[in-house]
C-alpha positions in Angstrom: 127.5 71.2 23.4 123.8 71.7 24.5 122.5 71.9 28.0 121.0 68.5 28.2 124.3 67.0 27.2 126.1 68.9 29.9 123.5 67.7 32.5 124.0 64.2 31.3 127.8 64.4 31.8 127.3 65.9 35.3 125.0 62.9 36.3 127.6 60.4 35.1 130.4 62.3 36.8 129.3 64.7 39.6 132.8 65.9 40.0 132.6 67.5 36.4 130.2 70.0 37.9 131.6 73.4 39.0 131.7 73.7 43.0 128.7 75.6 44.1 128.9 78.6 46.5 127.5 76.6 49.5 130.3 74.0 49.1 133.2 76.5 48.7 131.8 78.4 51.8 131.8 75.2 53.8 135.3 74.2 52.6 136.5 77.6 53.6 135.0 77.4 57.1 137.3 74.3 57.7 140.3 76.6 57.9 138.7 79.0 60.4 139.7 77.1 63.5 143.2 76.3 62.6 143.7 79.8 61.4 142.4 81.4 64.6 144.4 79.2 66.9 147.6 79.4 64.8 147.2 83.3 64.5 146.7 83.8 68.3 149.8 81.5 68.9 152.1 83.3 66.5 151.2 86.8 67.6 150.7 86.2 71.2 152.2 83.0 72.5 155.8 84.1 72.8 155.0 87.2 74.5 152.6 85.3 76.7 155.3 83.1 77.8 157.8 85.9 78.4 155.4 88.6 79.9 152.7 86.6 81.6 154.1 83.2 82.6 157.6 84.7 83.2 159.6 82.2 81.2 163.0 83.4 79.8 162.9 84.2 76.1 165.2 81.6 75.1 163.3 78.9 76.8 160.0 80.3 75.7 161.3 80.1 72.0 162.3 76.5 72.4 159.0 75.2 73.7 157.3 74.8 70.3 160.5 73.8 68.5 160.7 70.7 70.8 157.3 69.6 69.5 158.6 69.6 66.0 160.8 66.7 66.7 157.6 64.7 67.2 155.8 66.4 64.4 158.5 65.3 62.0 156.9 61.7 62.6 153.4 62.8 63.4 152.5 64.8 60.3 153.6 62.4 57.5 152.3 59.5 59.5 148.8 61.1 59.9 148.9 61.9 56.2 149.7 58.4 55.3 147.0 56.9 57.6 144.3 59.3 56.2 145.2 58.0 52.8 144.5 54.5 54.1 141.3 55.3 56.0 138.1 53.6 54.8 134.8 54.9 55.9 131.5 54.5 53.8 129.9 57.2 55.9 132.6 59.8 55.9 135.4 58.8 53.3 139.1 59.1 54.1 139.5 62.6 55.4 136.4 63.7 57.3 136.4 61.0 60.2 139.8 62.6 61.4 138.2 66.2 61.5 134.8 64.8 63.0 136.4 63.1 65.9 139.5 65.4 66.4 137.7 68.9 66.4 136.8 68.9 70.3 140.3 67.6 71.5 141.8 70.1 69.3 139.9 73.0 70.9 140.5 71.7 74.4 144.3 71.3 74.3 144.7 74.7 72.5 142.9 76.3 75.5 145.2 74.5 78.0 148.1 76.2 76.5 147.0 79.5 77.9 146.7 78.4 81.6 149.6 79.4 84.0 149.7 76.7 86.7 151.5 77.5 89.8 153.8 74.6 90.7 155.8 76.7 93.3 155.3 79.9 95.2 158.9 80.9 94.2 158.8 82.2 90.6 162.3 80.9 89.8 161.3 77.4 91.1 158.3 77.5 88.9 160.1 78.0 85.5 161.2 74.5 85.2 157.9 72.8 85.7 156.1 75.4 83.6 158.5 74.9 80.9 157.7 71.1 80.6 154.0 71.7 81.2 153.9 73.8 78.1 156.1 71.4 76.2 153.7 68.5 76.9 150.5 70.5 76.2 152.1 71.8 73.0 153.0 68.5 71.7 149.4 67.2 72.2 147.9 70.3 71.0 149.9 70.2 67.7 149.2 66.6 67.3 145.4 67.3 67.2 146.0 70.3 64.9 147.6 67.8 62.5 144.6 65.5 63.0 142.0 68.0 61.9 144.2 70.4 59.5 146.1 67.8 57.5 142.9 65.9 56.2 141.3 69.3 55.5 144.2 70.6 53.4 144.4 67.3 51.5 140.7 67.6 50.3 141.4 70.5 47.8 142.3 68.2 45.0 139.5 65.9 45.8 136.9 68.7 45.6 138.0 69.9 42.2 140.3 68.9 39.4 140.2 72.3 37.6 143.4 74.2 37.6 141.8 77.7 38.1 139.0 76.6 40.2 141.6 75.3 42.7 142.9 78.8 42.9 139.3 80.0 43.5 138.7 77.3 46.2 141.9 78.4 48.0 140.8 81.9 47.8 137.6 80.9 49.8 139.8 78.9 52.2 142.1 81.9 52.9 139.2 84.2 53.0 138.1 82.4 56.1 141.8 81.9 57.2 142.7 85.5 57.1 139.2 86.6 58.1 139.5 84.3 61.1 142.8 85.8 61.9 141.4 89.4 61.8 138.4 88.2 63.9 140.9 86.8 66.5 142.7 90.1 66.6 139.4 92.1 66.9 138.5 89.8 69.9 141.9 90.3 71.4 141.5 94.1 71.0 138.1 94.1 72.8 139.1 91.6 75.4 142.5 93.4 76.3 140.5 96.6 76.7 137.8 95.2 78.7 140.0 92.9 81.1 142.9 94.6 82.6 144.4 91.4 84.1 146.5 90.0 81.2 146.5 86.4 82.4 142.6 86.4 82.6 142.3 88.2 79.3 144.3 85.5 77.5 142.1 82.8 79.1 138.9 84.4 77.8 140.4 85.1 74.5 141.5 81.3 74.2 138.1 80.1 75.4 136.2 82.2 72.7 138.5 81.1 69.9 138.3 77.5 70.9 134.3 77.5 70.6 134.6 79.3 67.2 137.3 76.9 66.1 135.2 73.8 66.8 132.1 75.1 65.2 134.0 75.9 62.0 135.3 72.5 61.7 131.9 70.8 62.0 130.5 73.3 59.4 133.2 72.1 57.0 132.6 68.3 57.7 128.9 68.5 56.9 129.0 70.9 54.2 131.5 69.2 51.9 130.5 65.6 52.7 128.4 65.0 49.6 131.0 66.2 47.3 133.8 64.2 49.0 131.8 60.9 49.0 131.1 61.5 45.2 134.9 61.7 44.8 135.5 58.6 46.9 132.9 56.6 44.9 134.8 57.4 41.7 138.2 56.7 43.1 137.1 53.3 44.4 135.8 52.5 40.9 139.4 52.9 39.4 141.5 50.1 40.3 144.8 51.5 41.9 148.2 49.6 42.1 149.1 47.9 45.2 150.0 50.4 47.9 153.7 50.8 48.7 155.1 50.9 52.2 155.3 54.2 54.0 159.0 54.7 53.7 158.9 53.8 50.0 156.1 56.3 49.5 158.4 59.0 51.3 161.2 58.2 48.9 158.9 58.6 45.8 157.6 61.9 47.3 161.0 63.5 47.7 161.9 62.3 44.2 159.1 64.6 42.9 161.2 67.5 41.8 158.3 70.0 41.6 157.2 69.2 45.0 160.6 70.0 46.4 160.2 73.4 44.9 156.8 73.9 46.4 157.8 72.9 49.9 161.0 75.2 49.5 158.8 78.1 48.4 156.3 77.5 51.3 158.9 77.0 53.9 160.7 80.3 53.1 157.4 82.2 52.6 156.0 80.9 55.9 159.2 81.6 57.8 159.0 85.1 56.7 155.4 85.4 57.8 156.0 83.7 61.2 159.0 85.7 62.2 157.4 88.9 61.2 154.2 88.1 63.1 156.0 87.0 66.2 158.2 90.1 66.4 155.4 92.8 65.8 154.1 92.9 69.3 157.7 93.5 70.6 158.4 96.0 67.7 155.2 98.0 68.4 155.7 98.1 72.2 159.5 98.3 72.5 160.8 100.1 69.4 157.8 102.4 68.6 157.1 102.8 72.4 153.3 102.3 72.0 151.0 100.6 74.3 150.3 96.8 74.2 146.7 97.6 73.3 148.0 99.2 70.0 149.4 96.0 68.8 146.1 94.4 67.5 145.2 97.5 65.1 148.7 97.0 63.6 148.1 93.3 63.0 144.6 93.9 61.7 146.2 96.4 59.1 148.3 93.6 57.8 145.8 90.8 57.9 142.9 93.0 56.6 145.0 94.0 53.6 146.0 90.4 53.0 142.3 89.4 53.0 141.2 92.1 50.4 144.2 91.4 48.2 143.3 87.5 47.9 140.6 88.3 45.5 142.8 90.7 43.5 145.7 88.1 43.2 143.2 85.3 42.4 141.9 87.3 39.4 145.4 88.5 38.4 146.8 84.9 38.6 144.4 83.8 35.8 145.8 86.3 33.5 149.5 86.4 34.2 150.1 83.2 36.1 150.9 82.2 39.7 154.8 83.0 39.4 154.2 86.6 38.3 151.7 87.1 41.3 154.1 85.8 43.7 157.0 87.9 42.5 154.8 91.1 42.7 153.6 90.3 46.3 156.9 89.4 47.6 158.7 92.5 46.1 156.2 94.8 48.0 156.7 92.9 51.1 160.5 93.2 51.0 160.2 97.0 50.5 157.8 97.1 53.5 160.4 95.0 55.7 163.2 97.5 54.8 160.9 100.4 55.9 160.0 98.9 59.2 163.7 98.4 60.0 164.3 102.1 59.7 161.1 103.3 61.3 161.3 105.6 64.4 159.1 106.3 67.2 156.4 108.8 66.4 156.2 107.7 62.7 152.7 106.2 63.3 151.2 106.8 59.9 154.3 105.5 58.1 154.0 102.4 60.4 150.5 101.6 59.2 151.5 102.3 55.6 154.3 99.6 55.8 151.8 97.3 57.5 149.5 97.6 54.6 152.4 96.9 52.1 153.4 93.9 54.0 149.8 92.6 54.0 149.8 92.8 50.3 152.8 90.3 50.2 151.5 88.2 52.8 148.4 87.2 50.9 150.5 85.7 48.1 152.5 83.8 50.7 149.0 82.3 51.6 147.5 81.7 48.2 150.2 80.7 45.8 152.0 77.8 47.4 148.9 76.1 48.4 147.5 76.6 44.7 150.6 74.8 43.4 150.5 71.5 45.6 147.5 70.0 43.9 149.3 70.2 40.6 152.2 68.4 42.0 149.9 65.6 43.4 148.5 65.0 39.8 152.0 64.7 38.5 152.7 62.1 41.1 149.5 60.3 40.2 150.5 60.2 36.5 153.9 58.8 37.4 152.7 56.2 40.0 149.0 55.5 39.5 148.2 56.4 43.1 146.4 59.5 44.7 148.4 60.2 47.9 147.2 63.7 48.9 147.6 62.8 52.7 151.4 62.2 52.5 152.0 65.3 50.4 149.9 67.6 52.4 151.4 66.0 55.5 154.7 67.6 54.7 153.1 70.9 54.0 151.4 71.0 57.4 154.7 69.9 59.0 156.3 72.9 57.2 153.6 75.1 58.3 154.0 74.3 62.0 157.8 74.1 61.7 157.9 77.6 60.3 155.8 78.8 63.3 158.0 76.9 65.8 161.3 77.8 64.2 160.3 81.5 63.8 159.5 81.6 67.5 162.6 79.8 68.4 164.9 82.1 66.4 163.0 85.2 67.8 163.2 83.9 71.4 166.8 83.0 71.4 167.8 86.2 69.7 166.0 88.3 72.2 167.7 86.3 75.1 171.1 86.6 73.6 170.5 90.5 73.2 169.7 90.8 76.8 165.9 91.1 76.5 164.2 91.3 80.0 161.2 89.2 80.5 158.4 90.4 82.8 155.7 88.9 84.9 151.9 89.8 84.8 151.1 92.6 87.2 154.6 94.1 87.1 155.6 97.3 84.9 157.3 96.4 81.7 161.1 96.6 82.0 163.1 99.0 79.9 164.9 97.1 77.2 168.7 97.5 76.4 169.8 99.0 73.0 171.1 95.6 71.8 167.6 94.0 72.3 166.0 96.7 70.4 168.3 96.3 67.5 167.7 92.5 67.6 163.9 93.3 67.3 164.7 95.4 64.3 166.7 92.8 62.8 164.0 90.3 63.2 161.3 92.6 61.6 163.4 93.6 58.5 166.5 91.7 57.3 165.8 88.3 58.5 162.3 88.0 56.7 163.8 89.7 53.6 166.4 86.8 53.3 163.6 84.2 53.5 161.5 85.9 50.9 164.4 86.3 48.5 165.1 82.5 48.9 161.4 81.9 48.1 161.6 84.1 45.0 164.5 82.2 43.6 162.8 78.8 44.0 159.5 80.2 42.4 161.5 81.4 39.3 162.6 77.7 38.7 159.3 76.2 39.6 158.7 73.8 36.6 154.9 73.3 36.3 153.0 75.7 34.1 149.3 76.1 33.2 150.2 74.3 29.9 152.1 71.5 31.6 149.3 70.9 34.0 146.7 70.6 31.1 148.9 68.0 29.6 149.0 66.1 32.8 145.3 66.2 33.2 144.8 65.0 29.6 147.1 62.0 30.2 145.4 61.1 33.4 141.9 61.4 31.6 143.2 59.0 28.8 144.4 56.5 31.4 141.0 56.4 33.3 139.2 56.0 30.0 141.3 53.0 29.1 140.8 51.4 32.6 137.0 52.1 32.3 136.8 50.4 28.7 
């Protein structure tokens, strides 16, 4: 095919053109805000509740889990509504991101305030608990409003099997890069501001501004490509839309989707449990200072960022399944090493952190690269594109993984006799049972989650060849409708 023929095809169908660097970069920037806020939350929110706000570990771990009861309705509902949104100026997804960005930032910031409802600390715990529950519910609702439409744009930006992996590598470059940036900011701020409560407020404020700017970069950077997709989608007559609960029934009858959400849930549980316990592990088990926590986390996230590019290239040669197996196997070995690690073995601790980071990168990359393939299978079976409702459940699982991980860790610490502290007071000496609970949470529990993910990945049915067949049938259907 000559160049003029290629150019003519691109003019007839703008989506046939490969994504340019500028668009990929803008798309990646959309995950900067959700990644920074989620990263700060998973690493520091539980320890903020127990060691700054003075909330008992069990109650602290329950705060975000309560919000998941609402998220069980909120996430799929927002996904359903984004599929139904009509805007000539912005399309289906972008209005949600445009109008939700600022409230998303504001309510994230409000989670890091410690209001004083009573001069007596014990009397303050109840009101503080409900304050954080209320703010957490609203904050997570706006997280859904901006993040769910963002994730649902992947199959709309490109229909190419391998280019989606490339697009997700840009996304997670910003995601993990944002996580590293947040940890570097935390390291600088914790060093410069001794008052821990004030330090958290400054950190939250800086992350809020960065998050909002990243979302707007994405909105304006991908707008032309998204509107081109919308114009093509509108030209194709779709079957009458099904009621919401009927759509849920069809979604959960999609067998490959059940595998993907299982893989993602177990992978993300492993990530969140490990991330939430590392600050306790570094301070209490390794007997280091709190200021030593960010460098360990940076070792994990920095390795994950670098390995994204390695895994992306390798997945084109050996496939997504093999990449996932390699990454998870290394992570399991690292988890075992951390369980047996003793105070003073600092170099070994960083080596295990790097190994864990290699596995963490596959937990980010592979499940999100699988979900667009599932959506195309659904389109072939039903004749409708329903990215929103599929991604709604993925975002729900992401937040459930975070909340359930914190809930498990918090309650395990409380049952083991963990002693919470208040900002300004010296850290208490933890009992041996609490230290053992921390080791269990950093090693065996994530390992069980990762093994479950590996089993599901082994049986995941969509291969590159099956996806090519799906796309061929969809193309034939569209040509028949167009003729």
